[in-house]
N, C-alpha and C positions, 0 to 999 in steps of 0.2 A: 498426385502423391510425389513428394520430394524424392530425388534420386539418391541412391545409396552411395556413400563416400565416407572417407575417413573424417571429413569435416561434418558429416551428418547433415542436418538441416541448413547449416551455413553455406553448403554448396548450392542450395536452392536460391535462385535469383530473387524471388519475391520475399522469401523469409530473410535473406540477407539485407534487403532494403528495410524491412520492418526492424531488424536488429539494429541497423545503423541509425534509423530514425529514433528508436528507443534510447540509444546511447546519447544522442544529441539532446533530445527532449528531456531526458532525466537529468542530464548535466545542468541544463538550464533550470530545471525545477529545484535541484539541490543548491544552486547558487541563490535562488529566491529565498530558500529556507534561512540563509544567513543574511543576505543583503536587505531584504524588505524590512525586517525589524530594525536593522542598523540605520536605514533611512529615517525611521521614526525616532530612534534613540539619539543618533549623532546629528543628522541634518535638521530635524524638527524639534529636538530637545523634548521629546515626549516624556511624560511621567509614567510611573509604573502601571497605573490604571489604564492609561491610553495604550501602552504596549500590550497589556493583557487583553484589551478589547480588540486590538489588531490581530492577536493570535486567535481569538474566538472567531473573528470574521473569516479566517482562512479555513476553518473546519465547519462553519455554519452551513455550507452548501450541502453536506451529506444529510443534514436534518431537514433542510428546506425542500430539496428536490430529489432526495434519495430514492423514494419509491416511484414517483411518476417518471423519473429519468429512465428507469428500466422499461416501462411501458412505451415511452416515446422512442427509445433506441430500438426496440423490437419492431417498430414500424419502418425503420430506415435501413439503408445499407450501412454497415458498421464502418467500412473504410471511409465513406463520406463524412461520418461523424468525427473520425480521427483527424482527417484533414482540416475540417472546419474549425474544430475546437483548438487545434494547434495554432492555426493562423490567427484566429481571433484572440487567443491568449497572448500571442506575440505582439499584436497591436496594442492590447490593453497595457501590457508591461512597458511598452515604448512610451506611453503617456507620462510615466513617472519622471524619467530624465528630462523630457521636453518641458513638463510643467515646472520642474526644478530650475532649469536654465531660464525659463521665462519669469521666474519669481512668483509663480502661482500655486506651488505645491503646498497643501495643507494636510493635516492628519485626517480630515474627512475624505480627502481625495484618496489617501492610502486605504482607508476603510473600504471605499467603493471598489478600488482595484483588487484588494484582498478578497472581497466577497464575490466579485465577478469572476476572478481567476478560480476561486474555490468551486463555484457552481459549474463552470466549464470543465474543471478537472473531474467532477463527478461524472459528467457525460462521457469524457474521454476514457476514464477508467472502466466504466461499464461497457463501452463499445470495444475497448481493448481486449477485455476478457472474453467477450462474445465473438470477436473476430478471429481469434486464433484457431478454433476448430475448423472454420471455413478455409483458412489459409493452408494449414498443414495436414488436415485430416485427423480424425480422432485417434488413429493409431500412433500418432507422433506427438501427442499432447504432453507427455512427461518430458520428453527431450526438448520440445519447444518452450515449455514453461521454465525448465531448468536453465536453458541458455539465456532466456530473457531475464531471469532472476539474477544470473551471473553478471550481466552487463549493468543491471540496476544496482547491484552490490558494488561494482567497481565505481560507478558514478557517485554512490553514497560516500565513498572514501575520497575520490578525486574532486568532486564538486565543491564541497566546503574547503578543501585544501587549496584549490585554485582561487576561491572567492576571497579568502582572507587577504592575501597579498594584493589582489586586484582592488579590493575596497581601500586598502591603504594607499594604493598608487593613484587611483582616479576618483575615489569617493564612492559611497554606497549608491547614490542615484544613478551614476554613470555605469556602475557594475551591472545594473539591470539591463543594459544594452546587450550584454553577453547572453543573459537569459532569453531575451526577446529573439536574438539571432538564432540561438539553439532551437527554440520552438518553431521558428519560421522555417528553418532548413529541415527540421523533422517533418513538418507538414508537406513541404515540397517533395521530400523523399517518398512519403506515403502516396503522393500523386503518381509516382512512377511505378508503383506496384501494379503488375498487369492483371493478376487474377481478380476477376470480378465475381462477387457473390450475387446470387439471384435476389431480386427484389422480394421482400417478405410478402407472402400471400395473406391478405386480411381475412380474419375469421369473423364473418358477420360485420355488422356496423361497428366501427371503432368507438368504444366507450372507455374513457380513461379509468373510471372507478372499477368497472368490471375487469379490465385488464390487470390493474393492480391487485385486485382480490384473487385473480387467477394465479398470478405469480406467488402471492403469499400462501395460498392453499397448496400449490405444488411443492414449495419448499417445506412448509410445516408438516405436510402429510407424509413426506418421504423420510424414513428414519435416519438414513445416512446424512442427507442434506441438513436435516434438523439438528442432528448431533454436531456437525461441523459448525453450523451457525451459532449454536449455544456455547460451544467450547470457545469460539473466537470472541464472543461477547464477554465471557468471564475473563479470558486472557487479556483482552484489551483494557478492560476496566482496571484490573490490578496492575497491568503494565504502566498505564498512565499514572496511577497512584504511586508506583515505585519511582517512575521518572520524575515526578513532581518534586520529590525530596532528594533525588540523587545528586543534583547540582549543589543543593544546600549542604548535603552531607560532605561532598568532596571539598567545597570551598571553606566552610566554616568549621567542620569537625576534623577534616584531614589537612586543612591548611594549604591546599594546592593552588598554584597560580593558574591563570587562564590557559597557559601552554600545557601545564600538567593535566588539567581537566580535559583538554582536547586530546592529549595523548591517551588518557584512559578511555575516552569515548570512541577513539578510533578503533579500539579493540572490537567494538560492535560491527563496524564495517568490515573488518578482516574476517570475523566469524561468519558474517553473511556471505562473503565471497566464497569461503570454504564450503559453506552449506550449499550454495548454488552449484559449485563444481562437483559435489559429491551426491547431490540429491537423487539423480537417476540411478546410480549404482546402489545407494542405500535403499531406495524404494524397491528395486528388484530383489535385493537380498532379504529384506525384512518383510516385505509385503506392502502393497499399495495402501490398504486400509490400516494395517497395524502400525505403520510408521507414523501415522497422524497422531496417535496418542503416545507411542513409545518415544518419539523425538522430544516431545515436551516433558515427559516423565524423566528422561535421562538428563535434560539440560536445564530445566527451570529451577530445580533445587540448587544449582550452582550459583544462582544470584544471591544466595544467603552468604556467600563468601564476602560480599561487600560490607554488610554491617558488622562482620567479624574483624574487619581490617582496623589497623591502628596507624597513626601518622608515621610516615616513612615508606619504605619500599613495599611493605605488605599490601598497600592499596593497589599497587601496580600488579601484584600477584592476583588480587581479587578481581582485576579486570578480566582475568581468564573466565570468570563466571559470566561476565557480560558478553564475551566472545562466544561462549557456549550457548548462551540464550539466543543470540542471533543465528548461530549455526543451526541449532535445532528448529528455530522459527522458520528459517528459509526452507529447510528440508520438509517441514510440515506443510508450509504454504504451497510448495511445488506439488506435493502429493495430493493435497486436498483440492487445489485448483483444477488439477487434471481430472480428479474424480468427479468434481462438480460439473465440469464441462462434458464429461462422458455420460453422466446420468441425465443431463438436461437436453430435451429436444431443441433443435435450432431456434424455433420460433419463440422459445421461452428463455433463451440464454441471457438476454438483457435484463429481464425481470428477475431471474434467479440471482444474477450478480448484484442488482440493485437492492433486492430484499436482504441478501446476506450482508451487504455493506451497511445498509440502514440499521439493522439490528446490531451488527458488530461494533459500529461506531456510535450507536445511540447513547451508550453509557460513558463515553469518553469524557464529556464535560463534567459529569458527576464524579467520575474517578479522580479527575484533577482536583475538584473541590474537596472531596473526601481526603485526598492526599495532603492538602494544605491544613485541613482541620486536624487530621491525625498527627501531622508534624508539630502543630502547636501544642497538642495534648500529650503526646508520647515521645516527641523528638524525631529527628530525621531517621536515626537508626531503627527505632521501633516501627516506623512506617515502611522501611525497606524490608524488615522481617515480615510484616503483614503482606506486602506486595509479593514477596517471594513465595509465601505460602499459598496465596490466592492463585498465582500463575500455575503453580504445581497442581492445584485442585482443578484447573481448567481441563485436565485430561479426562475427567469423569464422564461427561456426555458422550465422548467418542468410545471410551472403554465400555460403557453400558449399552452400546448400540451394536448393530451388525458389523461395524468397522473393526471390532475387536479381533476378528479372525479373517477379515478380507485380505486376500493376498494379491489379487490381480484386478486390473480395470474391468468394468462390466463388459460383458459380451454384447454382440449386436442384438441378441434376443432380449437382454435386459434393457438396452436402449430403446428397443421397439416397445417394450412394456411401459417404459416411462412416457414415450410418445402417446401411447393409448390412454394412459392415465391423464396426461395433459389434455388430450382431446375430450375426455369425459368431464374435466373441470370446466372446459370452455362452453359446454352445452348447458 
């Protein structure tokens, strides 16, 4: 267990290494978010359809390997998965500038890079969520998730901010060198973490289909885990619908330049940082389960400020709604991630995370498509109204579940009961 100090978990050597690795890896990932599409747009002169396909490739990994990834990760030491995926992603990204300088880079090469990077990211994210309870102990989950969310929020502001000038200075392909280096150093830092988790004990003969079903049954039969997953699925669907028309609204109806749009969107990163810094205190004051639905109920309606905006300074005031959305989202995610980890036995952590991710992300492509259709029929502002309403309604699964009154993380007895339930599902 980490030592008590004013720095909290940051005083623990191993958590400090994971924190630093997260900072570097996430910075690299945020640079990719801007640089990879710009390689297609600027360097390869890709058209709109090709850029859209590239975006689809980056998220296809969740649908392709989302469920089996959890079963596979549960068979492995999570730290090893983190190291391997970071180092392999670094090598894959390195091929883009090398191919560009050799005159061999094509849009098909970018598709393969985006798909491979996305698939490896699924494994990394599943292992990351599953590893934290081993590293810090279940009693420190809220603090651990809060601190890691804080550094992710900082990189969500700093990564794109650094990427823009870097692209202008050395070009989009060469900018990916920074992403590759960040992930490589992240993997090397993870190697230096001394705490080793025990090798997972196999339960009978490994069978992928059975293991996937076991994870699905565990999540779907647990009322709190099921409510969190369904709420996330509704929220993500309408969030993507909202975001699909947000840039159209800002550029065409508000008349903002690229700099102005970036300034408005930076409010989301600032809100996320504030949410990460306050998540622990808010969860303790409001209650671990109650904050999951109250955070969304208090902040999602603020997104309606954007379609109310008019050209001029009011649109920057409406950005407060976007900041509020991110603030509430991070508070909610920190609370529910800690609860998911506390309720799930160690041997099912990977499958729980993968199942939740698969269901939560499954509707994202459809949400984007519906956002485009809605924008064509009702306009960008009408779609923003629909997205704001849908995100607000995402609180219902949690509100109608035991989370409505839950104030503290589950006790050891409840965790033991979850383990017993998982054991019965395996038989």
